[in-house]
C-alpha positions in Angstrom: 142.0 98.5 86.0 144.4 97.4 83.4 142.8 94.5 81.4 138.9 95.6 82.8 136.6 96.9 81.2 134.0 99.4 83.6 130.7 98.4 82.8 127.9 98.1 85.8 127.8 93.9 86.4 123.3 94.0 86.3 123.9 95.1 82.5 124.9 91.7 81.8 121.9 89.7 83.7 123.4 85.8 82.4 126.4 86.2 83.9 125.0 88.2 86.8 122.1 85.1 87.5 125.2 82.5 86.8 127.0 83.2 89.9 123.9 83.8 92.0 122.0 81.1 90.9 122.6 77.6 92.6 121.2 79.3 95.6 118.3 79.7 94.3 115.9 76.7 95.2 117.3 76.8 98.7 116.5 80.7 98.9 112.7 80.0 98.0 112.4 76.9 100.2 113.6 78.4 103.5 111.2 81.5 102.3 108.2 79.0 102.3 109.5 77.4 105.8 109.6 81.3 107.1 106.2 82.0 106.3 104.4 78.6 108.0 106.4 78.9 110.6 106.7 82.8 111.3 103.3 84.3 109.0 100.2 85.2 110.0 98.8 85.9 106.4 97.4 82.1 104.7 97.9 83.6 100.9 100.6 82.9 98.3 100.8 86.3 96.9 104.7 87.6 97.1 106.6 90.7 96.2 110.4 91.1 95.5 111.5 94.4 95.6 115.0 94.6 93.9 113.7 91.8 91.9 116.6 91.7 89.3 117.2 88.6 86.6 114.3 87.5 88.1 115.4 83.9 89.4 113.6 84.0 92.7 110.5 85.0 90.6 110.4 82.9 88.4 111.1 79.7 91.4 108.2 81.2 93.2 106.4 81.0 90.0 107.0 77.5 89.0 105.6 77.1 93.1 102.3 78.6 92.3 102.8 81.9 93.7 100.8 85.0 92.5 104.5 87.0 91.9 105.1 90.8 91.9 108.3 92.6 91.9 109.8 95.8 90.6 113.6 96.8 89.8 116.3 99.7 88.8 117.5 97.5 86.1 116.2 97.9 83.2 118.2 95.1 81.5 117.5 92.7 84.6 113.4 93.4 84.1 113.8 92.6 80.6 116.2 89.9 81.2 113.4 88.2 83.8 110.6 88.7 81.7 112.2 86.7 78.6 113.2 84.5 80.9 109.4 84.1 82.8 107.7 83.8 78.9 110.1 81.0 77.9 108.8 79.1 81.1 104.8 80.3 80.7 105.1 81.3 83.7 103.7 84.7 84.6 104.5 87.6 87.4 103.9 91.4 87.2 107.7 93.4 87.0 107.6 96.7 86.8 110.6 99.3 87.3 111.1 101.1 90.6 113.2 102.1 93.4 113.6 100.5 96.7 113.2 103.8 98.3 109.6 104.5 96.7 107.5 101.2 96.7 104.7 101.3 94.7 102.9 98.4 94.3 99.0 97.1 93.8 97.6 95.0 96.4 98.9 93.6 99.4 100.9 90.8 99.8 101.4 88.2 102.3 105.4 87.7 102.2 108.1 90.2 100.6 111.9 89.2 100.4 114.8 91.3 99.6 117.9 89.3 100.0 121.5 89.0 99.2 122.5 92.5 101.0 120.9 94.5 98.1 118.9 97.2 100.5 122.4 98.3 101.0 122.5 99.9 98.0 119.7 102.7 99.7 122.3 105.1 101.1 120.9 107.4 104.0 118.9 106.5 106.9 115.6 108.4 105.1 115.8 106.3 102.2 116.0 103.5 104.4 112.7 104.0 106.4 110.7 104.9 103.5 111.0 101.4 101.9 110.7 99.6 104.9 107.4 101.7 106.0 106.3 101.3 102.1 107.2 97.5 102.4 105.2 97.1 105.0 102.4 99.1 103.9 102.1 96.8 101.1 102.0 93.6 103.4 99.3 92.3 104.8 98.9 92.2 108.8 100.8 88.4 110.1 102.6 89.3 106.9 106.7 88.4 106.5 109.4 90.7 105.1 112.6 88.4 104.8 115.7 90.8 104.4 119.1 89.5 104.5 122.6 91.9 104.0 125.8 91.4 105.2 126.7 93.6 108.8 129.9 95.2 109.0 132.7 95.1 111.1 134.1 98.5 111.7 137.4 97.6 114.2 138.3 95.4 111.3 140.8 97.2 108.6 141.0 94.1 106.4 139.9 93.8 103.1 137.2 91.2 102.9 137.2 89.3 99.4 134.7 86.6 97.5 135.3 84.6 94.9 133.2 82.6 93.0 133.0 80.4 89.7 130.7 78.8 87.5 130.9 76.9 84.1 127.8 76.2 82.0 126.9 75.0 78.8 130.8 76.3 78.2 130.6 79.8 79.9 132.6 80.6 82.4 132.5 83.2 84.8 134.6 83.9 88.2 133.4 86.9 90.1 135.2 88.1 92.5 133.8 90.4 94.9 136.3 92.9 97.3 134.9 95.1 99.9 137.0 97.7 101.8 137.2 98.5 105.4 134.6 100.7 106.2 134.4 104.4 106.3 132.7 104.5 109.9 131.6 108.5 110.1 130.3 108.6 106.2 128.4 104.8 106.6 130.1 103.8 103.7 131.8 100.4 102.1 133.4 100.6 98.9 132.6 97.6 96.4 134.1 96.4 93.4 133.1 93.4 91.6 135.2 91.8 88.2 133.7 89.7 86.4 136.6 87.5 84.0 134.2 85.5 81.2 135.1 83.2 79.4 133.5 81.6 76.1 135.0 79.6 73.5 138.1 81.4 72.2 136.8 84.5 74.2 137.8 86.4 77.0 135.9 89.4 78.7 136.9 90.8 82.0 134.5 93.7 83.4 134.6 95.6 86.4 131.3 97.2 89.3 132.6 100.1 91.5 130.2 101.5 93.9 129.7 102.3 97.3 127.1 100.3 99.8 125.8 102.1 103.7 126.9 100.2 106.1 125.2 98.8 108.7 126.7 97.4 112.8 124.5 95.5 114.6 123.0 98.3 116.6 122.7 100.8 114.3 120.2 98.5 112.1 118.1 97.7 115.6 117.9 101.4 115.9 116.9 101.1 112.0 114.3 98.7 112.7 112.8 100.0 115.8 112.2 103.4 113.5 109.5 101.4 111.7 107.0 100.5 114.4 104.9 98.9 111.9 107.4 95.8 111.4 108.2 93.6 114.7 111.2 91.0 114.2 110.6 87.6 115.1 113.7 85.6 113.6 117.2 86.3 112.6 119.0 83.9 110.3 122.1 83.9 108.2 122.8 83.0 104.2 122.6 79.6 105.4 119.5 79.7 104.9 118.8 77.0 107.4 115.6 77.1 110.6 117.5 76.0 112.8 119.8 78.4 113.1 119.4 81.5 114.5 120.8 84.4 115.5 121.0 87.8 117.5 121.5 91.3 116.8 122.6 92.3 120.4 126.5 93.5 121.1 128.0 94.2 118.3 131.0 91.8 117.4 130.8 88.4 115.5 127.7 88.5 113.3 128.8 89.2 109.8 125.1 88.5 107.8 121.6 88.6 108.8 118.6 87.0 107.2 116.0 89.3 109.4 112.4 88.1 109.6 109.7 91.0 110.4 106.3 90.7 110.5 103.8 93.3 109.7 102.1 94.2 112.9 97.9 94.3 112.8 
């Protein structure tokens, strides 16, 4: 790990924001379109489990939504609150884990994108999360859940790289995924950030494990939470006209599930 310091990238929310912020408007557009097409609850109350730095919290608040969110990272929550205050926006943000959905009121829409759900490392916790979100939704409300799927037959290491620049700050993000351990349902992940600001260069590294899901495993999990019905599958292009299927076991790299709370 020469030249890189071990640091959870959730402790540096400004850098994290730069990596993902380009998709914020498109994600918010997609969420509103999905609710219009598939939702049966007419309100504008939205919940974001694992709300992170608050980029979508703020975006939906700007659009007139009543927003609530929770996250396990104090640094992310502080950044989110500062962002809201700077723009004169309001949202209810609390500390909490995905396995324990403890929120006030009922919601028309909930969302958790970019694979955050895979931090829940066991089936019991995954079911508890989905059931908790279902309880928080009004009948006919939607949960939009995005995650990368695992191709167990692949022995190749996967790598993604982003380069973002803003106001003299340059962030290079490289995320590496090792081949999955099918028996343990785990995949090893590593993200390295190289951050250049003026003459200063800082390099950080975060290591963690995700729970793995193939299409059939994901189907089985969804069947175990009957309060939610799967009404559509899309991908990270966030195009409502592009639909995917979870049947079979190969060829589906990512999924954005549209789950509806049954009456």
